[in-house]
C-alpha positions as CSV (number, residue, x, y, z in Angstrom):
1,X,135.9,259.2,44.9
2,X,134.2,256.2,43.9
3,X,135.6,253.0,45.9
4,X,136.0,249.9,44.1
5,X,133.6,246.8,44.2
6,X,136.4,244.7,45.9
7,X,137.1,247.5,48.5
8,X,133.2,247.5,49.4
9,X,133.1,244.0,49.4
10,X,136.3,243.8,51.9
11,X,134.8,246.6,54.0
12,X,131.6,244.5,54.2
13,X,133.8,241.3,55.3
14,X,135.4,243.5,58.1
15,X,132.2,244.5,59.7
16,X,130.8,241.1,59.4
17,X,133.5,239.3,61.2
18,X,135.4,242.0,63.2
19,X,132.7,243.9,64.8
20,X,131.4,242.8,68.4
21,X,128.0,244.4,67.7
22,X,127.4,242.2,64.6
23,X,124.1,240.3,64.1
24,X,124.8,236.6,63.4
25,X,128.0,235.9,65.6
26,X,126.9,237.8,68.6
27,X,123.9,236.1,68.9
28,X,125.7,232.6,69.0
29,X,128.0,233.7,71.7
30,X,124.9,235.0,73.8
31,X,123.1,231.7,74.2
32,X,122.3,231.1,77.8
33,X,120.6,227.6,77.6
34,X,123.6,225.5,77.5
35,X,125.0,227.0,80.6
36,X,122.0,227.4,82.9
37,X,121.5,223.4,82.1
38,X,125.0,222.7,83.4
39,X,124.5,224.9,86.2
40,X,121.2,223.1,87.1
41,X,122.9,220.0,87.1
42,X,125.7,221.1,89.2
43,X,123.1,222.2,92.1
44,X,121.6,218.8,91.6
45,X,124.6,216.7,92.2
46,X,125.5,219.0,95.0
47,X,122.3,218.4,96.7
48,X,122.5,214.4,96.2
49,X,124.2,212.5,98.8
50,X,127.7,211.7,98.1
51,X,129.1,209.8,101.1
52,X,127.5,207.2,103.2
53,X,127.3,209.8,106.1
54,X,125.5,212.1,103.6
55,X,123.0,209.4,102.8
56,X,122.4,208.5,106.2
57,X,121.6,212.3,107.2
58,X,119.5,212.5,104.1
59,X,117.1,209.5,105.5
60,X,117.3,210.8,108.9
61,X,115.4,213.7,108.1
62,X,112.3,212.0,106.8
63,X,111.8,209.3,109.9
64,X,110.4,209.3,113.2
65,X,112.3,206.4,114.5
66,X,115.8,205.0,114.1
67,X,116.5,201.2,114.9
68,X,120.1,200.8,115.3
69,X,121.1,197.2,114.3
70,X,124.1,195.9,116.9
71,X,125.9,192.5,116.6
72,X,125.3,190.9,120.0
73,X,129.1,189.5,119.7
74,X,130.3,193.1,119.8
75,X,127.9,195.1,121.3
76,X,130.3,198.3,122.2
77,X,132.3,197.8,119.0
78,X,129.2,197.7,116.6
79,X,127.8,201.1,117.7
80,X,129.4,203.9,115.7
81,X,131.6,206.2,117.8
82,X,129.6,209.3,116.3
83,X,126.1,207.7,116.2
84,X,124.9,210.1,118.9
85,X,126.0,213.0,116.9
86,X,124.6,211.4,113.7
87,X,121.0,210.7,115.0
88,X,120.7,213.6,117.1
89,X,117.4,213.6,119.2
90,X,115.7,211.1,117.1
91,X,114.0,208.2,119.2
92,X,115.8,205.1,118.9
93,X,115.7,201.6,119.5
94,X,118.6,199.0,119.9
95,X,118.5,195.5,118.4
96,X,121.2,193.1,119.0
97,X,121.3,190.4,116.5
98,X,122.9,187.0,116.3
99,X,121.5,186.0,119.6
100,X,122.3,182.2,118.7
101,X,126.1,183.3,118.2
102,X,126.5,185.2,121.3
103,X,127.3,184.9,124.9
104,X,124.1,185.3,126.6
105,X,125.2,186.4,130.1
106,X,127.6,189.0,128.8
107,X,125.0,190.6,126.6
108,X,122.2,190.5,129.2
109,X,124.9,192.3,131.3
110,X,125.0,195.1,128.3
111,X,121.3,195.2,128.3
112,X,121.2,196.0,131.8
113,X,123.2,199.0,131.8
114,X,122.2,200.8,128.7
115,X,119.4,203.2,128.6
116,X,117.7,202.8,125.1
117,X,114.8,200.6,124.8
118,X,116.7,197.6,123.3
119,X,116.0,193.7,122.2
120,X,118.0,190.5,121.8
121,X,116.7,188.4,118.7
122,X,117.8,185.6,116.5
123,X,116.7,186.7,113.2
124,X,116.8,182.4,112.2
125,X,113.6,182.6,114.4
126,X,110.0,183.7,113.6
127,X,109.3,184.5,117.3
128,X,110.0,188.0,118.7
129,X,108.3,190.3,116.0
130,X,105.5,191.4,118.0
131,X,107.8,192.8,120.6
132,X,110.0,194.8,118.4
133,X,106.7,196.1,116.6
134,X,105.1,197.1,120.0
135,X,108.6,198.8,121.1
136,X,108.5,201.0,118.4
137,X,104.9,202.0,118.8
138,X,105.9,202.9,122.1
139,X,108.8,204.9,121.4
140,X,107.0,206.8,118.9
141,X,103.8,207.4,121.0
142,X,104.9,211.2,121.9
143,X,105.0,212.0,118.1
144,X,101.7,210.6,117.5
145,X,100.3,212.5,120.6
146,X,101.9,215.4,119.3
147,X,100.3,215.1,115.8
148,X,96.6,214.6,117.5
149,X,97.2,218.0,119.6
150,X,98.1,220.0,116.4
151,X,94.7,218.6,115.0
152,X,96.7,216.7,112.2
153,X,95.4,213.1,111.0
154,X,97.0,210.0,112.5
155,X,99.7,208.8,110.0
156,X,102.1,205.7,110.0
157,X,105.3,206.5,112.1
158,X,108.2,206.1,109.5
159,X,111.4,203.7,110.9
160,X,114.9,203.7,109.5
161,X,117.2,200.6,110.1
162,X,120.8,201.7,110.5
163,X,124.2,199.8,111.3
164,X,127.6,199.0,110.4
165,X,128.0,196.6,107.4
166,X,127.1,192.8,107.8
167,X,125.5,193.3,111.3
168,X,122.1,192.1,110.0
169,X,120.3,195.1,108.7
170,X,118.8,193.7,105.7
171,X,118.1,190.5,107.5
172,X,116.0,192.4,110.0
173,X,114.2,194.3,107.5
174,X,113.1,191.1,105.7
175,X,112.4,189.6,109.1
176,X,110.0,192.4,110.2
177,X,108.3,192.6,106.8
178,X,107.6,188.6,106.5
179,X,104.5,188.1,104.1
180,X,103.2,191.2,105.0
181,X,104.8,193.4,102.4
182,X,102.6,196.3,101.0
183,X,104.3,199.0,99.4
184,X,103.0,202.7,100.2
185,X,104.9,204.6,97.9
186,X,107.7,207.1,97.8
187,X,108.6,209.7,100.1
188,X,109.9,213.3,99.3
189,X,113.8,213.6,100.1
190,X,114.8,209.9,99.5
191,X,116.4,208.5,96.3
192,X,114.1,207.8,93.6
193,X,112.8,204.2,93.8
194,X,113.3,203.7,97.6
195,X,110.0,202.1,99.2
196,X,108.4,202.3,102.3
197,X,106.4,199.1,103.4
198,X,103.7,199.1,106.0
199,X,104.7,196.4,108.7
200,X,101.6,197.5,110.9
201,X,99.0,200.1,110.8
202,X,101.0,202.3,112.9
203,X,104.4,201.9,111.4
204,X,106.2,202.1,108.2
205,X,109.6,200.5,107.4
206,X,112.4,202.0,104.8
207,X,113.1,199.0,103.1
208,X,116.6,200.4,102.4
209,X,118.9,200.0,105.3
210,X,121.1,203.0,106.2
211,X,125.0,202.0,106.5
212,X,127.3,203.5,109.1
213,X,130.9,203.3,107.6
214,X,133.1,201.7,109.7
215,X,135.5,204.9,110.3
216,X,137.0,206.2,113.5
217,X,137.6,203.2,115.3
218,X,140.4,202.2,117.3
219,X,143.1,199.4,115.6
220,X,141.7,196.9,118.6
221,X,137.7,197.4,117.4
222,X,139.0,197.2,113.7
223,X,140.5,193.8,114.7
224,X,137.4,192.7,116.5
225,X,135.2,193.8,113.5
226,X,137.6,192.3,110.9
227,X,137.8,189.1,112.9
228,X,133.8,188.6,113.0
229,X,133.6,189.5,109.3
230,X,132.3,192.9,109.9
231,X,134.8,194.8,107.8
232,X,135.4,194.0,104.1
233,X,138.4,191.4,103.8
234,X,140.2,194.2,101.4
235,X,140.6,196.5,104.6
236,X,142.5,193.9,106.7
237,X,145.2,191.1,107.0
238,X,143.8,187.7,107.8
239,X,147.3,186.6,110.2
240,X,147.4,189.5,112.5
241,X,143.7,189.7,112.7
242,X,143.5,185.7,113.5
243,X,146.2,186.2,116.0
244,X,144.4,188.9,117.8
245,X,141.2,186.9,117.9
246,X,143.0,184.1,119.4
247,X,144.6,186.1,122.4
248,X,141.2,187.8,123.1
249,X,139.7,184.1,123.1
250,X,142.5,182.7,125.3
251,X,141.7,185.4,127.7
252,X,138.2,185.7,127.6
253,X,137.0,182.1,126.9
254,X,140.1,179.5,127.6
255,X,137.7,176.6,128.1
256,X,135.7,177.1,124.8
257,X,139.4,177.1,123.3
258,X,140.1,174.1,125.0
259,X,136.9,172.3,123.9
260,X,137.5,173.4,120.3
261,X,140.9,172.5,120.0
262,X,143.0,170.8,122.9
263,X,146.4,172.4,123.8
264,X,145.8,175.3,121.5
265,X,145.3,178.0,124.6
266,X,148.8,176.7,125.9
267,X,150.6,176.6,122.6
268,X,153.7,178.7,122.2
269,X,152.7,179.6,118.5
270,X,149.1,179.3,118.3
271,X,148.6,178.7,114.6
272,X,151.8,176.7,114.0
273,X,150.1,174.1,116.5
274,X,146.7,174.8,114.6
275,X,148.6,173.7,111.2
276,X,149.9,170.7,112.4
277,X,147.0,169.6,114.5
278,X,144.8,170.0,111.0
279,X,147.6,168.8,109.1
280,X,148.0,172.3,107.0
281,X,151.6,171.5,105.7
282,X,152.9,173.1,102.8
283,X,156.0,171.9,100.8
284,X,158.3,170.2,103.2
285,X,155.9,169.8,105.9
286,X,155.8,173.5,106.7
287,X,152.8,174.5,108.6
288,X,150.7,176.6,106.4
289,X,149.9,179.7,108.7
290,X,147.5,181.4,106.3
291,X,145.4,178.5,105.9
292,X,145.6,177.8,109.5
293,X,144.3,181.6,110.0
294,X,141.7,181.4,107.5
295,X,140.0,178.4,108.8
296,X,140.2,179.7,112.4
297,X,138.4,182.8,111.6
298,X,135.8,180.8,109.6
299,X,135.0,178.7,112.4
300,X,135.1,181.7,114.8
301,X,132.4,183.3,112.7
302,X,130.2,180.1,112.1
303,X,129.8,179.7,115.8
304,X,132.2,176.5,115.9
305,X,134.3,177.6,118.8
306,X,130.9,178.3,120.5
307,X,129.1,181.2,121.8
308,X,130.9,184.3,122.7
309,X,131.0,188.2,123.1
310,X,134.5,189.8,122.7
311,X,133.6,193.3,124.3
């Protein structure tokens, strides 16, 4: 029996649209390119450092020496509690910054008790660079000798500078680079655009500091960091931090406080007293404690109270 034209057409449409083995539609479904592209970007994203710790670990893989920057006013508190685990067996130097603001006797006592090569510097002065460079050469001597034994041509040792926020990492990099900045190109494994700078024929310095996130600290340590502007202001409240700083100074440096503001050490309410002495009064002659605390912290950080070390 002969089928009608309309029947044949409808059968043809059914084969074209409904059959799983049909040519046109199945080819579209089997396109692999877009999927593999997405998969590649996912793998690339997974390899990219997404946290400060991952970024530090990525940097450390490519360096021969780690210079850990420490604020001399907080020589213990500005060392990250997990530093030894993060840096493993990499050779290290400790550079204590802000010499001009720290208590020299307290810092000398710290330098005497640690067994890592260390130096105390003021980045406001140009003297001291050669000492740091010589210390770095000495700290990497074993790696240089190992290259020679393996028959590998000597190369400059690579240095990364790390530390908590605001301890002086970028300032130290600029201080070491000075006017001898010579870019030597990118290294593998580092974020594109990061440059190494030759600071000596035997040394290259990564011009991007590694930031150690301020996590894992005790509440007292965080208060000290906040008092000296080593934590973002969004992470703390001004008044309790100022009160803790005043307590620490009253215990450790009462003579400095007395010279800074007579009667402050013995005042029953330190910031009420401070506000009245500085005429920081709001409506109704009420002492403005918040302004008093803010000014006290600002002057503490600027060294107006004196040279001190709070650890």
